[in-house]
mmCIF file of the N, C-alpha and C atoms, coordinates in Angstrom:
data_MODEL
# 
_entry.id   MODEL 
# 
loop_
_atom_site.group_PDB 
_atom_site.id 
_atom_site.type_symbol 
_atom_site.label_atom_id 
_atom_site.label_alt_id 
_atom_site.label_comp_id 
_atom_site.label_asym_id 
_atom_site.label_entity_id 
_atom_site.label_seq_id 
_atom_site.pdbx_PDB_ins_code 
_atom_site.Cartn_x 
_atom_site.Cartn_y 
_atom_site.Cartn_z 
_atom_site.occupancy 
_atom_site.B_iso_or_equiv 
_atom_site.pdbx_formal_charge 
_atom_site.auth_seq_id 
_atom_site.auth_comp_id 
_atom_site.auth_asym_id 
_atom_site.auth_atom_id 
_atom_site.pdbx_PDB_model_num 
ATOM 1   N N  . MET A 1 1  ? 138.969 186.784 277.364 1.00 0.00 ? 1  MET A N  1 
ATOM 2   C CA . MET A 1 1  ? 139.956 187.981 278.268 1.00 0.00 ? 1  MET A CA 1 
ATOM 3   C C  . MET A 1 1  ? 138.830 188.830 279.011 1.00 0.00 ? 1  MET A C  1 
ATOM 4   N N  . ALA A 1 2  ? 138.646 188.852 280.238 1.00 0.00 ? 2  ALA A N  1 
ATOM 5   C CA . ALA A 1 2  ? 137.939 189.775 280.914 1.00 0.00 ? 2  ALA A CA 1 
ATOM 6   C C  . ALA A 1 2  ? 138.078 191.196 280.656 1.00 0.00 ? 2  ALA A C  1 
ATOM 7   N N  . MET A 1 3  ? 136.999 192.048 280.811 1.00 0.00 ? 3  MET A N  1 
ATOM 8   C CA . MET A 1 3  ? 137.298 193.423 280.785 1.00 0.00 ? 3  MET A CA 1 
ATOM 9   C C  . MET A 1 3  ? 137.118 194.039 282.305 1.00 0.00 ? 3  MET A C  1 
ATOM 10  N N  . GLU A 1 4  ? 137.606 195.170 282.508 1.00 0.00 ? 4  GLU A N  1 
ATOM 11  C CA . GLU A 1 4  ? 137.668 195.869 283.889 1.00 0.00 ? 4  GLU A CA 1 
ATOM 12  C C  . GLU A 1 4  ? 136.375 196.928 283.617 1.00 0.00 ? 4  GLU A C  1 
ATOM 13  N N  . ALA A 1 5  ? 135.728 196.997 284.679 1.00 0.00 ? 5  ALA A N  1 
ATOM 14  C CA . ALA A 1 5  ? 134.619 197.765 284.872 1.00 0.00 ? 5  ALA A CA 1 
ATOM 15  C C  . ALA A 1 5  ? 134.871 199.340 284.559 1.00 0.00 ? 5  ALA A C  1 
ATOM 16  N N  . THR A 1 6  ? 136.102 199.746 284.846 1.00 0.00 ? 6  THR A N  1 
ATOM 17  C CA . THR A 1 6  ? 136.750 200.956 284.301 1.00 0.00 ? 6  THR A CA 1 
ATOM 18  C C  . THR A 1 6  ? 136.898 201.130 282.853 1.00 0.00 ? 6  THR A C  1 
ATOM 19  N N  . GLU A 1 7  ? 137.069 200.036 282.265 1.00 0.00 ? 7  GLU A N  1 
ATOM 20  C CA . GLU A 1 7  ? 137.189 200.221 280.881 1.00 0.00 ? 7  GLU A CA 1 
ATOM 21  C C  . GLU A 1 7  ? 136.034 200.358 280.241 1.00 0.00 ? 7  GLU A C  1 
ATOM 22  N N  . ILE A 1 8  ? 135.347 199.535 280.627 1.00 0.00 ? 8  ILE A N  1 
ATOM 23  C CA . ILE A 1 8  ? 133.665 199.443 280.223 1.00 0.00 ? 8  ILE A CA 1 
ATOM 24  C C  . ILE A 1 8  ? 133.058 201.131 280.221 1.00 0.00 ? 8  ILE A C  1 
ATOM 25  N N  . GLU A 1 9  ? 133.377 201.579 281.300 1.00 0.00 ? 9  GLU A N  1 
ATOM 26  C CA . GLU A 1 9  ? 132.827 203.125 281.531 1.00 0.00 ? 9  GLU A CA 1 
ATOM 27  C C  . GLU A 1 9  ? 133.792 203.730 280.807 1.00 0.00 ? 9  GLU A C  1 
ATOM 28  N N  . GLY A 1 10 ? 134.796 203.696 280.652 1.00 0.00 ? 10 GLY A N  1 
ATOM 29  C CA . GLY A 1 10 ? 135.744 204.623 279.760 1.00 0.00 ? 10 GLY A CA 1 
ATOM 30  C C  . GLY A 1 10 ? 135.224 204.711 278.518 1.00 0.00 ? 10 GLY A C  1 
ATOM 31  N N  . LEU A 1 11 ? 135.084 203.438 277.825 1.00 0.00 ? 11 LEU A N  1 
ATOM 32  C CA . LEU A 1 11 ? 134.635 203.259 276.163 1.00 0.00 ? 11 LEU A CA 1 
ATOM 33  C C  . LEU A 1 11 ? 133.072 203.981 276.145 1.00 0.00 ? 11 LEU A C  1 
ATOM 34  N N  . ILE A 1 12 ? 132.341 203.729 277.037 1.00 0.00 ? 12 ILE A N  1 
ATOM 35  C CA . ILE A 1 12 ? 130.811 204.467 277.062 1.00 0.00 ? 12 ILE A CA 1 
ATOM 36  C C  . ILE A 1 12 ? 130.928 205.770 277.191 1.00 0.00 ? 12 ILE A C  1 
ATOM 37  N N  . LYS A 1 13 ? 131.975 206.129 277.816 1.00 0.00 ? 13 LYS A N  1 
ATOM 38  C CA . LYS A 1 13 ? 131.848 207.707 278.342 1.00 0.00 ? 13 LYS A CA 1 
ATOM 39  C C  . LYS A 1 13 ? 132.650 208.401 276.897 1.00 0.00 ? 13 LYS A C  1 
ATOM 40  N N  . GLU A 1 14 ? 133.593 207.795 276.308 1.00 0.00 ? 14 GLU A N  1 
ATOM 41  C CA . GLU A 1 14 ? 134.266 208.311 275.254 1.00 0.00 ? 14 GLU A CA 1 
ATOM 42  C C  . GLU A 1 14 ? 133.335 208.258 273.848 1.00 0.00 ? 14 GLU A C  1 
ATOM 43  N N  . GLY A 1 15 ? 132.391 207.256 273.615 1.00 0.00 ? 15 GLY A N  1 
ATOM 44  C CA . GLY A 1 15 ? 131.520 207.301 272.656 1.00 0.00 ? 15 GLY A CA 1 
ATOM 45  C C  . GLY A 1 15 ? 130.319 208.152 273.000 1.00 0.00 ? 15 GLY A C  1 
ATOM 46  N N  . ILE A 1 16 ? 129.833 208.221 274.234 1.00 0.00 ? 16 ILE A N  1 
ATOM 47  C CA . ILE A 1 16 ? 128.719 208.978 274.829 1.00 0.00 ? 16 ILE A CA 1 
ATOM 48  C C  . ILE A 1 16 ? 129.030 210.163 275.773 1.00 0.00 ? 16 ILE A C  1 
ATOM 49  N N  . PRO A 1 17 ? 129.794 211.236 275.374 1.00 0.00 ? 17 PRO A N  1 
ATOM 50  C CA . PRO A 1 17 ? 130.333 211.921 276.276 1.00 0.00 ? 17 PRO A CA 1 
ATOM 51  C C  . PRO A 1 17 ? 129.929 212.554 277.455 1.00 0.00 ? 17 PRO A C  1 
ATOM 52  N N  . ASP A 1 18 ? 128.584 212.825 277.469 1.00 0.00 ? 18 ASP A N  1 
ATOM 53  C CA . ASP A 1 18 ? 127.856 213.268 278.822 1.00 0.00 ? 18 ASP A CA 1 
ATOM 54  C C  . ASP A 1 18 ? 127.247 212.355 279.452 1.00 0.00 ? 18 ASP A C  1 
ATOM 55  N N  . ALA A 1 19 ? 127.567 210.798 279.093 1.00 0.00 ? 19 ALA A N  1 
ATOM 56  C CA . ALA A 1 19 ? 126.874 209.871 279.760 1.00 0.00 ? 19 ALA A CA 1 
ATOM 57  C C  . ALA A 1 19 ? 127.259 209.971 281.353 1.00 0.00 ? 19 ALA A C  1 
ATOM 58  N N  . GLN A 1 20 ? 126.507 209.451 282.312 1.00 0.00 ? 20 GLN A N  1 
ATOM 59  C CA . GLN A 1 20 ? 126.566 209.023 283.539 1.00 0.00 ? 20 GLN A CA 1 
ATOM 60  C C  . GLN A 1 20 ? 126.555 207.677 283.535 1.00 0.00 ? 20 GLN A C  1 
ATOM 61  N N  . VAL A 1 21 ? 127.373 206.849 283.927 1.00 0.00 ? 21 VAL A N  1 
ATOM 62  C CA . VAL A 1 21 ? 127.765 205.496 283.808 1.00 0.00 ? 21 VAL A CA 1 
ATOM 63  C C  . VAL A 1 21 ? 127.605 204.841 285.263 1.00 0.00 ? 21 VAL A C  1 
ATOM 64  N N  . THR A 1 22 ? 127.146 203.935 285.519 1.00 0.00 ? 22 THR A N  1 
ATOM 65  C CA . THR A 1 22 ? 127.452 203.296 286.762 1.00 0.00 ? 22 THR A CA 1 
ATOM 66  C C  . THR A 1 22 ? 127.480 201.774 286.129 1.00 0.00 ? 22 THR A C  1 
ATOM 67  N N  . ILE A 1 23 ? 128.762 200.616 286.787 1.00 0.00 ? 23 ILE A N  1 
ATOM 68  C CA . ILE A 1 23 ? 128.768 199.552 286.210 1.00 0.00 ? 23 ILE A CA 1 
ATOM 69  C C  . ILE A 1 23 ? 129.109 198.829 287.426 1.00 0.00 ? 23 ILE A C  1 
ATOM 70  N N  . GLU A 1 24 ? 128.179 197.564 287.465 1.00 0.00 ? 24 GLU A N  1 
ATOM 71  C CA . GLU A 1 24 ? 128.139 196.714 288.409 1.00 0.00 ? 24 GLU A CA 1 
ATOM 72  C C  . GLU A 1 24 ? 128.704 195.385 287.961 1.00 0.00 ? 24 GLU A C  1 
ATOM 73  N N  . ASP A 1 25 ? 129.762 194.491 288.743 1.00 0.00 ? 25 ASP A N  1 
ATOM 74  C CA . ASP A 1 25 ? 129.981 193.209 288.314 1.00 0.00 ? 25 ASP A CA 1 
ATOM 75  C C  . ASP A 1 25 ? 129.111 192.366 289.061 1.00 0.00 ? 25 ASP A C  1 
ATOM 76  N N  . LEU A 1 26 ? 128.314 191.699 288.343 1.00 0.00 ? 26 LEU A N  1 
ATOM 77  C CA . LEU A 1 26 ? 127.380 191.053 288.819 1.00 0.00 ? 26 LEU A CA 1 
ATOM 78  C C  . LEU A 1 26 ? 127.720 189.708 289.444 1.00 0.00 ? 26 LEU A C  1 
ATOM 79  N N  . ARG A 1 27 ? 128.845 189.136 288.935 1.00 0.00 ? 27 ARG A N  1 
ATOM 80  C CA . ARG A 1 27 ? 129.341 187.745 289.685 1.00 0.00 ? 27 ARG A CA 1 
ATOM 81  C C  . ARG A 1 27 ? 130.747 188.050 290.180 1.00 0.00 ? 27 ARG A C  1 
ATOM 82  N N  . GLY A 1 28 ? 131.394 189.154 289.978 1.00 0.00 ? 28 GLY A N  1 
ATOM 83  C CA . GLY A 1 28 ? 132.560 189.056 290.550 1.00 0.00 ? 28 GLY A CA 1 
ATOM 84  C C  . GLY A 1 28 ? 133.918 188.492 289.520 1.00 0.00 ? 28 GLY A C  1 
ATOM 85  N N  . ASP A 1 29 ? 133.611 188.209 288.404 1.00 0.00 ? 29 ASP A N  1 
ATOM 86  C CA . ASP A 1 29 ? 134.277 187.421 287.906 1.00 0.00 ? 29 ASP A CA 1 
ATOM 87  C C  . ASP A 1 29 ? 134.628 188.129 286.446 1.00 0.00 ? 29 ASP A C  1 
ATOM 88  N N  . GLY A 1 30 ? 134.247 189.518 286.385 1.00 0.00 ? 30 GLY A N  1 
ATOM 89  C CA . GLY A 1 30 ? 134.645 190.476 285.229 1.00 0.00 ? 30 GLY A CA 1 
ATOM 90  C C  . GLY A 1 30 ? 134.345 189.904 283.807 1.00 0.00 ? 30 GLY A C  1 
ATOM 91  N N  . ASP A 1 31 ? 133.193 189.218 283.839 1.00 0.00 ? 31 ASP A N  1 
ATOM 92  C CA . ASP A 1 31 ? 132.649 188.876 282.553 1.00 0.00 ? 31 ASP A CA 1 
ATOM 93  C C  . ASP A 1 31 ? 131.253 189.176 282.585 1.00 0.00 ? 31 ASP A C  1 
ATOM 94  N N  . HIS A 1 32 ? 130.663 189.396 283.559 1.00 0.00 ? 32 HIS A N  1 
ATOM 95  C CA . HIS A 1 32 ? 129.189 189.654 283.612 1.00 0.00 ? 32 HIS A CA 1 
ATOM 96  C C  . HIS A 1 32 ? 128.714 190.922 284.461 1.00 0.00 ? 32 HIS A C  1 
ATOM 97  N N  . TYR A 1 33 ? 128.527 191.915 283.517 1.00 0.00 ? 33 TYR A N  1 
ATOM 98  C CA . TYR A 1 33 ? 128.388 193.234 284.157 1.00 0.00 ? 33 TYR A CA 1 
ATOM 99  C C  . TYR A 1 33 ? 126.948 193.653 283.835 1.00 0.00 ? 33 TYR A C  1 
ATOM 100 N N  . ALA A 1 34 ? 126.494 194.780 284.839 1.00 0.00 ? 34 ALA A N  1 
ATOM 101 C CA . ALA A 1 34 ? 125.487 195.474 284.559 1.00 0.00 ? 34 ALA A CA 1 
ATOM 102 C C  . ALA A 1 34 ? 125.765 196.979 284.307 1.00 0.00 ? 34 ALA A C  1 
ATOM 103 N N  . ALA A 1 35 ? 125.211 197.592 283.398 1.00 0.00 ? 35 ALA A N  1 
ATOM 104 C CA . ALA A 1 35 ? 125.415 198.948 283.007 1.00 0.00 ? 35 ALA A CA 1 
ATOM 105 C C  . ALA A 1 35 ? 124.430 199.875 283.205 1.00 0.00 ? 35 ALA A C  1 
ATOM 106 N N  . TYR A 1 36 ? 124.365 201.104 283.916 1.00 0.00 ? 36 TYR A N  1 
ATOM 107 C CA . TYR A 1 36 ? 122.994 201.819 284.148 1.00 0.00 ? 36 TYR A CA 1 
ATOM 108 C C  . TYR A 1 36 ? 123.928 203.199 283.276 1.00 0.00 ? 36 TYR A C  1 
ATOM 109 N N  . VAL A 1 37 ? 123.226 203.518 282.321 1.00 0.00 ? 37 VAL A N  1 
ATOM 110 C CA . VAL A 1 37 ? 123.532 205.000 281.522 1.00 0.00 ? 37 VAL A CA 1 
ATOM 111 C C  . VAL A 1 37 ? 122.659 205.536 281.331 1.00 0.00 ? 37 VAL A C  1 
ATOM 112 N N  . VAL A 1 38 ? 123.027 206.886 281.681 1.00 0.00 ? 38 VAL A N  1 
ATOM 113 C CA . VAL A 1 38 ? 121.886 208.166 281.668 1.00 0.00 ? 38 VAL A CA 1 
ATOM 114 C C  . VAL A 1 38 ? 122.622 209.259 280.734 1.00 0.00 ? 38 VAL A C  1 
ATOM 115 N N  . SER A 1 39 ? 122.030 209.607 279.579 1.00 0.00 ? 39 SER A N  1 
ATOM 116 C CA . SER A 1 39 ? 122.317 210.431 278.723 1.00 0.00 ? 39 SER A CA 1 
ATOM 117 C C  . SER A 1 39 ? 121.289 211.332 278.159 1.00 0.00 ? 39 SER A C  1 
ATOM 118 N N  . SER A 1 40 ? 121.671 212.546 277.857 1.00 0.00 ? 40 SER A N  1 
ATOM 119 C CA . SER A 1 40 ? 120.611 213.399 277.315 1.00 0.00 ? 40 SER A CA 1 
ATOM 120 C C  . SER A 1 40 ? 120.626 213.277 275.821 1.00 0.00 ? 40 SER A C  1 
ATOM 121 N N  . ALA A 1 41 ? 121.653 212.452 275.324 1.00 0.00 ? 41 ALA A N  1 
ATOM 122 C CA . ALA A 1 41 ? 121.795 211.922 273.806 1.00 0.00 ? 41 ALA A CA 1 
ATOM 123 C C  . ALA A 1 41 ? 120.689 211.052 273.542 1.00 0.00 ? 41 ALA A C  1 
ATOM 124 N N  . PHE A 1 42 ? 120.243 210.293 274.773 1.00 0.00 ? 42 PHE A N  1 
ATOM 125 C CA . PHE A 1 42 ? 119.093 209.333 274.319 1.00 0.00 ? 42 PHE A CA 1 
ATOM 126 C C  . PHE A 1 42 ? 117.664 209.826 273.994 1.00 0.00 ? 42 PHE A C  1 
ATOM 127 N N  . ALA A 1 43 ? 117.510 211.211 274.254 1.00 0.00 ? 43 ALA A N  1 
ATOM 128 C CA . ALA A 1 43 ? 116.173 211.884 274.163 1.00 0.00 ? 43 ALA A CA 1 
ATOM 129 C C  . ALA A 1 43 ? 115.739 211.539 272.870 1.00 0.00 ? 43 ALA A C  1 
ATOM 130 N N  . GLY A 1 44 ? 114.513 211.266 272.808 1.00 0.00 ? 44 GLY A N  1 
ATOM 131 C CA . GLY A 1 44 ? 113.500 210.904 271.534 1.00 0.00 ? 44 GLY A CA 1 
ATOM 132 C C  . GLY A 1 44 ? 114.314 209.706 270.453 1.00 0.00 ? 44 GLY A C  1 
ATOM 133 N N  . LYS A 1 45 ? 114.911 208.812 271.456 1.00 0.00 ? 45 LYS A N  1 
ATOM 134 C CA . LYS A 1 45 ? 115.381 207.658 270.715 1.00 0.00 ? 45 LYS A CA 1 
ATOM 135 C C  . LYS A 1 45 ? 114.738 206.398 271.374 1.00 0.00 ? 45 LYS A C  1 
ATOM 136 N N  . SER A 1 46 ? 114.406 205.312 270.925 1.00 0.00 ? 46 SER A N  1 
ATOM 137 C CA . SER A 1 46 ? 113.855 204.230 271.342 1.00 0.00 ? 46 SER A CA 1 
ATOM 138 C C  . SER A 1 46 ? 114.747 203.540 272.334 1.00 0.00 ? 46 SER A C  1 
ATOM 139 N N  . ARG A 1 47 ? 114.335 202.646 273.103 1.00 0.00 ? 47 ARG A N  1 
ATOM 140 C CA . ARG A 1 47 ? 115.196 201.756 273.798 1.00 0.00 ? 47 ARG A CA 1 
ATOM 141 C C  . ARG A 1 47 ? 116.129 201.213 272.993 1.00 0.00 ? 47 ARG A C  1 
ATOM 142 N N  . VAL A 1 48 ? 115.796 200.780 272.209 1.00 0.00 ? 48 VAL A N  1 
ATOM 143 C CA . VAL A 1 48 ? 116.722 199.961 271.143 1.00 0.00 ? 48 VAL A CA 1 
ATOM 144 C C  . VAL A 1 48 ? 117.709 200.835 270.549 1.00 0.00 ? 48 VAL A C  1 
ATOM 145 N N  . GLN A 1 49 ? 117.232 201.722 270.368 1.00 0.00 ? 49 GLN A N  1 
ATOM 146 C CA . GLN A 1 49 ? 118.295 202.708 269.749 1.00 0.00 ? 49 GLN A CA 1 
ATOM 147 C C  . GLN A 1 49 ? 119.303 203.108 270.611 1.00 0.00 ? 49 GLN A C  1 
ATOM 148 N N  . GLN A 1 50 ? 118.945 203.530 271.881 1.00 0.00 ? 50 GLN A N  1 
ATOM 149 C CA . GLN A 1 50 ? 119.741 204.025 273.074 1.00 0.00 ? 50 GLN A CA 1 
ATOM 150 C C  . GLN A 1 50 ? 120.688 202.540 273.294 1.00 0.00 ? 50 GLN A C  1 
ATOM 151 N N  . HIS A 1 51 ? 120.361 201.382 273.310 1.00 0.00 ? 51 HIS A N  1 
ATOM 152 C CA . HIS A 1 51 ? 121.122 200.510 273.513 1.00 0.00 ? 51 HIS A CA 1 
ATOM 153 C C  . HIS A 1 51 ? 122.157 200.337 272.439 1.00 0.00 ? 51 HIS A C  1 
ATOM 154 N N  . GLN A 1 52 ? 121.888 200.601 271.147 1.00 0.00 ? 52 GLN A N  1 
ATOM 155 C CA . GLN A 1 52 ? 122.565 200.540 270.169 1.00 0.00 ? 52 GLN A CA 1 
ATOM 156 C C  . GLN A 1 52 ? 123.657 201.371 270.085 1.00 0.00 ? 52 GLN A C  1 
ATOM 157 N N  . MET A 1 53 ? 123.466 202.665 270.781 1.00 0.00 ? 53 MET A N  1 
ATOM 158 C CA . MET A 1 53 ? 124.251 203.634 270.870 1.00 0.00 ? 53 MET A CA 1 
ATOM 159 C C  . MET A 1 53 ? 125.440 203.168 271.996 1.00 0.00 ? 53 MET A C  1 
ATOM 160 N N  . VAL A 1 54 ? 125.052 202.517 272.846 1.00 0.00 ? 54 VAL A N  1 
ATOM 161 C CA . VAL A 1 54 ? 125.916 201.905 273.940 1.00 0.00 ? 54 VAL A CA 1 
ATOM 162 C C  . VAL A 1 54 ? 126.851 201.008 273.237 1.00 0.00 ? 54 VAL A C  1 
ATOM 163 N N  . TYR A 1 55 ? 126.187 200.075 272.526 1.00 0.00 ? 55 TYR A N  1 
ATOM 164 C CA . TYR A 1 55 ? 126.911 198.889 271.821 1.00 0.00 ? 55 TYR A CA 1 
ATOM 165 C C  . TYR A 1 55 ? 127.897 199.472 270.728 1.00 0.00 ? 55 TYR A C  1 
ATOM 166 N N  . GLN A 1 56 ? 127.751 200.608 270.302 1.00 0.00 ? 56 GLN A N  1 
ATOM 167 C CA . GLN A 1 56 ? 128.440 201.323 269.236 1.00 0.00 ? 56 GLN A CA 1 
ATOM 168 C C  . GLN A 1 56 ? 129.722 201.623 270.164 1.00 0.00 ? 56 GLN A C  1 
ATOM 169 N N  . ALA A 1 57 ? 129.447 202.379 271.175 1.00 0.00 ? 57 ALA A N  1 
ATOM 170 C CA . ALA A 1 57 ? 130.486 202.856 272.053 1.00 0.00 ? 57 ALA A CA 1 
ATOM 171 C C  . ALA A 1 57 ? 131.608 201.938 272.380 1.00 0.00 ? 57 ALA A C  1 
ATOM 172 N N  . LEU A 1 58 ? 130.916 200.662 272.843 1.00 0.00 ? 58 LEU A N  1 
ATOM 173 C CA . LEU A 1 58 ? 131.722 199.502 273.421 1.00 0.00 ? 58 LEU A CA 1 
ATOM 174 C C  . LEU A 1 58 ? 132.744 198.900 272.018 1.00 0.00 ? 58 LEU A C  1 
ATOM 175 N N  . GLN A 1 59 ? 132.561 199.479 270.884 1.00 0.00 ? 59 GLN A N  1 
ATOM 176 C CA . GLN A 1 59 ? 133.599 199.163 269.808 1.00 0.00 ? 59 GLN A CA 1 
ATOM 177 C C  . GLN A 1 59 ? 133.654 197.661 269.450 1.00 0.00 ? 59 GLN A C  1 
ATOM 178 N N  . GLY A 1 60 ? 132.629 196.705 269.457 1.00 0.00 ? 60 GLY A N  1 
ATOM 179 C CA . GLY A 1 60 ? 132.650 195.672 269.070 1.00 0.00 ? 60 GLY A CA 1 
ATOM 180 C C  . GLY A 1 60 ? 133.104 194.627 270.180 1.00 0.00 ? 60 GLY A C  1 
ATOM 181 N N  . ARG A 1 61 ? 133.313 195.304 271.306 1.00 0.00 ? 61 ARG A N  1 
ATOM 182 C CA . ARG A 1 61 ? 133.783 194.089 272.412 1.00 0.00 ? 61 ARG A CA 1 
ATOM 183 C C  . ARG A 1 61 ? 132.839 193.329 273.076 1.00 0.00 ? 61 ARG A C  1 
ATOM 184 N N  . MET A 1 62 ? 131.519 193.746 272.805 1.00 0.00 ? 62 MET A N  1 
ATOM 185 C CA . MET A 1 62 ? 130.291 192.977 273.186 1.00 0.00 ? 62 MET A CA 1 
ATOM 186 C C  . MET A 1 62 ? 130.481 191.469 272.720 1.00 0.00 ? 62 MET A C  1 
ATOM 187 N N  . GLY A 1 63 ? 130.310 190.613 273.653 1.00 0.00 ? 63 GLY A N  1 
ATOM 188 C CA . GLY A 1 63 ? 130.533 188.827 273.004 1.00 0.00 ? 63 GLY A CA 1 
ATOM 189 C C  . GLY A 1 63 ? 131.657 188.428 272.751 1.00 0.00 ? 63 GLY A C  1 
ATOM 190 N N  . GLY A 1 64 ? 132.780 189.193 272.915 1.00 0.00 ? 64 GLY A N  1 
ATOM 191 C CA . GLY A 1 64 ? 134.238 188.842 272.792 1.00 0.00 ? 64 GLY A CA 1 
ATOM 192 C C  . GLY A 1 64 ? 134.738 189.165 274.187 1.00 0.00 ? 64 GLY A C  1 
ATOM 193 N N  . ASP A 1 65 ? 135.525 190.105 274.451 1.00 0.00 ? 65 ASP A N  1 
ATOM 194 C CA . ASP A 1 65 ? 135.986 190.650 275.550 1.00 0.00 ? 65 ASP A CA 1 
ATOM 195 C C  . ASP A 1 65 ? 135.009 190.846 276.846 1.00 0.00 ? 65 ASP A C  1 
ATOM 196 N N  . LEU A 1 66 ? 133.794 191.212 276.286 1.00 0.00 ? 66 LEU A N  1 
ATOM 197 C CA . LEU A 1 66 ? 132.677 191.546 277.250 1.00 0.00 ? 66 LEU A CA 1 
ATOM 198 C C  . LEU A 1 66 ? 131.660 190.475 277.012 1.00 0.00 ? 66 LEU A C  1 
ATOM 199 N N  . HIS A 1 67 ? 131.549 189.579 277.877 1.00 0.00 ? 67 HIS A N  1 
ATOM 200 C CA . HIS A 1 67 ? 130.797 188.297 277.755 1.00 0.00 ? 67 HIS A CA 1 
ATOM 201 C C  . HIS A 1 67 ? 129.442 188.523 277.900 1.00 0.00 ? 67 HIS A C  1 
ATOM 202 N N  . ALA A 1 68 ? 128.915 189.135 279.235 1.00 0.00 ? 68 ALA A N  1 
ATOM 203 C CA . ALA A 1 68 ? 127.470 189.705 279.359 1.00 0.00 ? 68 ALA A CA 1 
ATOM 204 C C  . ALA A 1 68 ? 127.341 191.072 279.954 1.00 0.00 ? 68 ALA A C  1 
ATOM 205 N N  . LEU A 1 69 ? 126.343 191.805 279.288 1.00 0.00 ? 69 LEU A N  1 
ATOM 206 C CA . LEU A 1 69 ? 126.063 192.843 279.793 1.00 0.00 ? 69 LEU A CA 1 
ATOM 207 C C  . LEU A 1 69 ? 124.589 193.236 279.942 1.00 0.00 ? 69 LEU A C  1 
ATOM 208 N N  . ALA A 1 70 ? 124.158 193.601 281.298 1.00 0.00 ? 70 ALA A N  1 
ATOM 209 C CA . ALA A 1 70 ? 122.606 193.933 281.283 1.00 0.00 ? 70 ALA A CA 1 
ATOM 210 C C  . ALA A 1 70 ? 122.415 195.133 281.284 1.00 0.00 ? 70 ALA A C  1 
ATOM 211 N N  . LEU A 1 71 ? 121.848 195.809 280.304 1.00 0.00 ? 71 LEU A N  1 
ATOM 212 C CA . LEU A 1 71 ? 121.866 197.253 279.999 1.00 0.00 ? 71 LEU A CA 1 
ATOM 213 C C  . LEU A 1 71 ? 120.573 198.155 280.252 1.00 0.00 ? 71 LEU A C  1 
ATOM 214 N N  . GLN A 1 72 ? 120.644 199.234 281.258 1.00 0.00 ? 72 GLN A N  1 
ATOM 215 C CA . GLN A 1 72 ? 119.437 199.944 281.449 1.00 0.00 ? 72 GLN A CA 1 
ATOM 216 C C  . GLN A 1 72 ? 119.934 201.260 280.995 1.00 0.00 ? 72 GLN A C  1 
ATOM 217 N N  . THR A 1 73 ? 119.292 202.189 280.157 1.00 0.00 ? 73 THR A N  1 
ATOM 218 C CA . THR A 1 73 ? 119.387 203.247 279.485 1.00 0.00 ? 73 THR A CA 1 
ATOM 219 C C  . THR A 1 73 ? 118.447 204.319 279.709 1.00 0.00 ? 73 THR A C  1 
ATOM 220 N N  . SER A 1 74 ? 118.668 205.542 280.130 1.00 0.00 ? 74 SER A N  1 
ATOM 221 C CA . SER A 1 74 ? 117.541 206.612 280.197 1.00 0.00 ? 74 SER A CA 1 
ATOM 222 C C  . SER A 1 74 ? 118.258 207.803 279.889 1.00 0.00 ? 74 SER A C  1 
ATOM 223 N N  . VAL A 1 75 ? 117.359 208.745 279.991 1.00 0.00 ? 75 VAL A N  1 
ATOM 224 C CA . VAL A 1 75 ? 117.483 210.300 279.746 1.00 0.00 ? 75 VAL A CA 1 
ATOM 225 C C  . VAL A 1 75 ? 117.550 210.857 281.314 1.00 0.00 ? 75 VAL A C  1 
ATOM 226 N N  . PRO A 1 76 ? 118.287 212.071 281.315 1.00 0.00 ? 76 PRO A N  1 
ATOM 227 C CA . PRO A 1 76 ? 118.139 212.728 282.819 1.00 0.00 ? 76 PRO A CA 1 
ATOM 228 C C  . PRO A 1 76 ? 116.905 213.186 283.087 1.00 0.00 ? 76 PRO A C  1 
ATOM 229 N N  . GLU A 1 77 ? 116.540 213.337 284.186 1.00 0.00 ? 77 GLU A N  1 
ATOM 230 C CA . GLU A 1 77 ? 115.360 213.599 284.788 1.00 0.00 ? 77 GLU A CA 1 
ATOM 231 C C  . GLU A 1 77 ? 115.055 214.962 284.070 1.00 0.00 ? 77 GLU A C  1 
ATOM 232 N N  . ASP A 1 78 ? 116.011 215.810 284.427 1.00 0.00 ? 78 ASP A N  1 
ATOM 233 C CA . ASP A 1 78 ? 115.897 217.178 284.132 1.00 0.00 ? 78 ASP A CA 1 
ATOM 234 C C  . ASP A 1 78 ? 115.478 217.455 282.250 1.00 0.00 ? 78 ASP A C  1 
ATOM 235 N N  . ALA A 1 79 ? 116.056 216.472 281.460 1.00 0.00 ? 79 ALA A N  1 
ATOM 236 C CA . ALA A 1 79 ? 115.964 216.575 280.202 1.00 0.00 ? 79 ALA A CA 1 
ATOM 237 C C  . ALA A 1 79 ? 114.779 215.834 279.751 1.00 0.00 ? 79 ALA A C  1 
ATOM 238 N N  . ALA A 1 80 ? 114.363 215.187 280.405 1.00 0.00 ? 80 ALA A N  1 
ATOM 239 C CA . ALA A 1 80 ? 113.114 214.218 279.939 1.00 0.00 ? 80 ALA A CA 1 
ATOM 240 C C  . ALA A 1 80 ? 111.663 215.151 280.339 1.00 0.00 ? 80 ALA A C  1 
ATOM 241 N N  . ASN A 1 81 ? 111.509 216.399 280.891 1.00 0.00 ? 81 ASN A N  1 
ATOM 242 C CA . ASN A 1 81 ? 110.594 217.178 281.109 1.00 0.00 ? 81 ASN A CA 1 
ATOM 243 C C  . ASN A 1 81 ? 110.717 218.455 280.007 1.00 0.00 ? 81 ASN A C  1 
# 
């Protein structure tokens, strides 16, 4: 069962409240997405830790309801300085 982009965005924002989330459906099939997530909560965390935070926010749907997610995370520009 495919997930809607709005559902993915909602889960991420619920788990990481200040997140700025952009979701792109890579194939138009509802199974392959790219997510760009920017959050000050990522400050001081490694890329792996940032991705783990996003996967945790997805509440176990990765690999099930959500087949593939290309993930890019970053800290907001103003928080990085």
